[in-house]
N, C-alpha and C positions, 0 to 999 in steps of 0.2 A: 717144388713144394707149393709154390702159388697156385698151380694147377690143381694140385690135391686139395688145397684150401677152398678153391672155388667149387670143386666137386663136393666137398664135404658141406659147404654152405648150401649148394643147390639140393644135395640129399636131404639135408635137415629141413629145408623149406618144404620139399615135397612130402616128407614124413609129417610135418605139422599140418599141412593142408589136408593130408589123408586122415589124420587123427581128428581134426575139427569137423571134417565132413561126416565121418562115421558117428561122432558125437551128435551132430546135427540130426542125422537120420534117425538115431536111437530116440532122441527127444521128440522128434516129430511122430514117430511110430507110437510112442507112449501117449502123447497127447491125443492122437487119433483114436487109440484104444479106449482112453478114458471118455472121450466124447461119445464113442459108440455105446459104451456101457451105461452111460447116462441116458441116452436116448432109449435103449432097450428097457431100462427101469421105468422110464415114463410110459412106454407102450404097455409094459406089464401092468402097471397101475391103472391105465385107462381100461385095459380089457377086464381087470378085476372088478373095477367100478360099474362097467356095463353089465357084467354077469349079476352083481348084486341088485342093480335096478331091474334087470329082467326078472330075477327071482321074486322081488317085491311085487312087481306087476302080476306075475304068474299067480302068486298066492292070492292077491286081491281078486283076480279073475276067477280062481277056483271057489272062493268064498261066495261070490256073486252067483256062480253056476249052482253051488250047493244050495244057496237060499232059493233060487228059482226052482230047483228040483224039489226041495221041501214044500214050496208053495203049491207046485203042481200036485204033489202027493197028497197034501191036505185037502186040496180042492177035489181030487178024485175020491178019497175016502168019504168025505162028508157030502158028496154030491146028492145022494138020495135024501138025507135028513135035512139039509140045508140048501135046497135047490135055489130058492129065490135069494137068500142072502149071499150064497156062494156066487150066484150069477152076477149080482152086483159087485161083489168084492173081486171076482174074477175080471170083470170088465175094467174095473179101476186098476187092478194090478197089471192087467194086460196092457193098458195104456201107459202105466208107470213102466212096465218092463220095456214096452216099445221105446219110451223116451230114454230108459237107461241103456237099452241096446244101442240105440242111436248114439247116445253120449258115449258108451263104451267103445262102439265102433269108431267114432271119431277120435276118442282118446287113444285107442289102440293103433289107429292109422297115424295119428300125430306121433305117438311114441315110437312106433315102427320107423316113420321117416326120420324122426330125430335120431333114433339109435343107429340107423343105417347111414344117415347123412354125416353125422360127426366122425365116424371112423373113415368114411370115404374121403371126406375133406381133409382130415388129418393125414391119411395116407397120400393123397395128392400133394399136399403141402410138403410132407416128407419126401416124396419122390421128386418133386421139383427142386427142393433143396439139395437132395442127394445128387441130382443130375448137375446142378449148378456147382456144388462143391467138387464133384468129380472133374467137371471142366476146369475149374480154378486150379485143381491139383495138377491136371494135365499141363495147363498153361505155365504153372509155377515150375513144374519139373522141366518143361521144355526151356523155360527162360534160365533156369539154374544150369541145365546142361549147356546151353549156349554161352552162358556166362563163364562157366568154368573152363569150357573149351577155348574161348577167347582169351582168357587169363593164361591157360597153359600155352597157347600159341604165342601170346605176347612175351611170356617168359622165355620161351624157347628162342624166339627171335632175338630178344635182348641177349641171351646167353650166346647165341651164334654170332652176333655183332661183337660182343665182348671177346669171344674167342678169336675172331677174325683180327680184331685190333691187336690182341696179344701176340698172335702169329706175325702180324705185320711189323709190330714193334721188336719182336724177337729177331725177325729176318733183317730189319733195319740195323739193329745193334750188331748182329753177326756180320753184316755187310760192312758196317763202319769199322769193326775190329779187323776184319780181313783187309780192308783197304789201309788201315794203319799198319798192318804187319807188312803189307807189300811195300809201303813207302820206307 
């Protein structure tokens, strides 16, 4: 009966360890999924924001191009009638357009670099964090596995020692009884 009681205690301990392990695994998985969802929401928000900024920039660029086109059309249609005035205005507008073109080119280059650099840096940061997290998860899993294995081995050794002592005690009692019966 003691042997059965020992087996029952060992069985209960193993069941409790298994239950706690699966509960821990479920909680860890849920936490991981929640963090992943949060990161995906941030990435979605960033991409939406970049699209909006690009749309505003594109609209301003179209307006500028339309203004330049209208100015060119006006210069062409009134060329014969207002040659001198148009020449002066055209020269001024051309210099302004050159300055605006240069400013727009600089601005668009700056915006392009900014728009490309932010996602690139964010992606690199995300990739580095993901790689570091993956390595930490691998280390944690390895540590957990080693820790659980060492606990299982220690428990098994303790159980074997206990069973050995019980067998020796039972053998000693049996030998003592046999010795008493012989006398």
